[in-house]
Structure formats: structure tokens, C-alpha cells
N, C-alpha and C positions, 0 to 999 in steps of 0.2 A: 667641743660641742657647747653651745650656749646653755646656761641654766634654764632659761625660759623654754627652750626646746625640750629639755629633759623633763621639766615639770609638766609641759603639755602632753608629752608622750606617756608620762606616768599617770596622768589623769585619764588619758584615753585607755590605758591598760586597765585601770581600776573600773572604768565604765564597762569595758568588755568583760571583766571578771564578774561584775554584778549581773550583767545580762546572762552570762553563762551559768551563774548560780540560779537565776530564775528558770532558765531552760532546764537545768539539772533537776530542780524540784518538779517541774512539769513532766519530765521524762521518768522520774521515779514513780510518780502517780500512775503514768501510763504503763510502766513496767509492772507495778502491782496489779493493775487491771489485767494485763496480759497473763501474769502468773495465775490469777484466779480463773481466767478463761481457759488456760491450758489445763489446769487441774480438773475443771468441769468436763472438758473434752476427753481427758484421760479416763475419768469415771464413766462417761458415756460410751467410750470405746470398749471398756471392760464389760459394761452391761450388754452391749451389742454382741461382743464375742461370746459371752455366756449364752445369750439367746440363740446365736448362730450354732453353737455346739449342741444346745438342746434340740434345735430343729434338725440338725444333722443326725443326732441319735434317734429322733423320732422317725426320720425318713428311711433309716436303715434298720429293719427289725433284726434282732439278734437271733442266734441259733437257739438260745434258751427259750425265747418266746415261741419260736416255731415248734420246738419240742413240747412245750406246754400245750400248744394248740393240738398237736397230734396225739398227745396223751390225755386229752380231755375226754371224760367218759361220754359226754353227750355227742361229741364228734365221732367217737368210736361206735357208739350205738347207731348213729345215723349211717355211717359207712357199712356196718353190718346189715342194717335193714336194706340199704341199696343193693348190697351184694346178694342177699336172699331174693329180693325182688327181681334182680337180673337173672339169677339162676332159675327162678320159677317161670319167668316169661320166656326164657330161651328153651325150656323143655329139658334141660340137663340136670335140674335139681329135683329134690323131693317135693312131695305135695305140700301145699300151703298149710302150715300148722294151724293157722287161725281159722280157716274154713273147712279144712280136710278135703278140699277138692283138688284134683289133678289138673295138669295143664290142659287136657282135652276139655274138661268142664269149663275151665276159665275161658278158653277160646270160644267155646260154644255159647257162653253166656253173653258175650258182647264183643264189640270191636276191640282190637288190641290197642293198649295205651302205649305211651312213650316209655321206654325202659328206664329213663332217668327223670323222674318228675322234679327232682331237686336240682337238676343241672342248671336250669334257668336262674334259680336263686343264687347258686354259687357263681355263675357268670356275672350277675349283678354285683355281688360282693367284690369280685375281682375288679370290675370296672370302677366301683367306688374307691377301692384301694388304690388303683392307678391314678384316679383323679386327685385323691388326697396326696399321693406322692408327688404329682405334678405341682400341686399348690405349695407343698413343702419345699420343693426344689426352687420354685419362683421366690418364695420368701427367703430361702437361703441365699439365692443370688442377690436379692435386694439388700439383705443384711451385709453381705460381703462387699458390695459396691459402696454401701454407707461406711463400712469400716475403712475401706481404702481412702475414701474422701476425708474421713476424720484424720487418718494418718498423714495425708498430704497437708491438711490444714495445720496439724501439730508441727510438722516440719517447717512450714512457713512461719509460724509463731516463734519457733526456736531460732530461726535465722534472724527475725526481727529483734529478738532479745540479745542475740550476739552482737548485732550492729549497735544496739543501744549501749551495751557494755563497752564496746570500743569507743563510742562517742563520749561516754562518761569518763573513761580513762584519758581521752584527749583533753576534755574540759578540765579535769583535775590537773593535768600537766600544765595547761595554760594558766590556771590559777596559781600554781606553784611558781611559775616564772614571773607572774605579775607581782606576787608578794615578795619574791627575792629581789626584784628591781626597785622596790620602794626606797631603801636607804641609800640609793646611788647618788642623790643630790648633795647631801652634806659631804660625802667622801670626795665627790668630784670637785665641789667648791673648795674644800680644804686643800686638796691636792693642787688646784689651780692657784690658790693664794700662795701655797708653799713654793710652787714653781716660780711664781712671780717674785717672791722674796729671794729665792736662790738666784734668779737672773739679775735681780737688783744688787745683790751683795757680792757675787763672784765675778771677777773680771773676765773678759773674753780672751781667747788666745792671741788675737791680733794686738789687743791693748798691752798684754804682757810682753809681746815681742817688741813692740815699739818702745816700751819702757826700758827693756834691756839694751836696745840700740842707742837710746839716749844716754844711758849710763856708760856704754863703751865709748861714745863720742866725747863725753866729758872727761873720761880717763885719758884718752889720747890728747885732748887739748891741754890737760895738765902736764903731760910728759913733754909736749913741745915747749911749753912755757919754761919748764925747768931746764931743758937743754938750751 
């Protein structure tokens, strides 16, 4: 191989190494930005999961909360009042302790009212609870879909980071090859000159054989002359 070709190839490799170093710096900056974005997404994912768990806990009342409601004195007093009112209006209970009147007097005093005056209020409370539960379920579904989207985006960023790491390893390998090929010119030139010197100093096999043939012919001529 000619020295000019080797020098041109070496220069081309060095230019490629410089280009790869520039691209490596750019990729490192992009990688740092991706790491920062990935960290922010991980924090956002944790925050959304906490909010999701809180919404789920709020949507499902515990047994302790239900027991507290049932053991509330105000609730028990209201239930006892409704029970007494029902017994008084149905005619199976005692006289009304507040007025001292029996069922006959109450019925004669006016038209009979509904046995559960607070039933409408309880129904409204139940409807409000169901509506709140539906809202919480919708918020839960929205948070869950957002969390899945963040997980998919995180997986995409991780794949991009793995590809960048592979590209950096490949660039580092190319840089190592280019640096290792730099001292090839003096070694090749020295070896070429050495080979030329060896070819100039050492005789070829044909020349040696011809010299031996000439020596044999000269010896035979001498023998003939002596004889």
C-alpha cells in the first residue's frame, strides 16, 4: 500500500473521529436532558399514584366509618324518634308522650301524615353519595389512564437511552481504532525500506543456482585441460 494512501486514510479516520466526538458531546447533552425528563416523569407518576390511592380510599368507605355513623348519638336519636313516630301512627305503640294524646285523637285532629318524614332527606343524602362516588370513580379512571400513559412514555425514554448508550459504545470503539491506526505510517515505511534493503542485498535463488552452475563448468574445464 502506498504511503500517500495510508496518510489519506489516516486523515479521513481522524476527521471521522472529530465528527464522532462532536456528535458524542451532543448526545451526552441530550442524554442529560432525557435523564432529567425521566426523573420528572417518575416524580409525577409517584404523585399521581398517591392521588389515585387517596381517591380510591375516599371512594370506598371503611367499616370503621360506617360503625362510627351507626354509633353516632344524633343518628341513634333520629332513628329512635322515627321508630316512635311509626309506632304512634300505626296504632300499635303507646300514647304520644309529648302531647299525651292517643292515636284516635291524633287521627281525629287532622289528616294522617307520611310515616317517615325524614325518608326524603335520607334519599337525597344517598343520591348525593352516589353522585360523589361516580365523580370519584371518574377521577380514579382518569388518574389511572394518566399513570399508564406516563409509564409508556417512561419506557420509550428508557429505550432511547439504551440506543444512545449503544451508539456511544460504537463511537468509542471507532475512536479507539482510529487512534490505534495513527502510528502505522512510520512502521510501514520502515518495513518497506527494510524489505527493499533486503531485496537489494540478498541474491535470488536463480542467481545462486546460475553461479553454482558456472562454478561446476569451470571445474570440468580444468579437469579436461589437465587430462
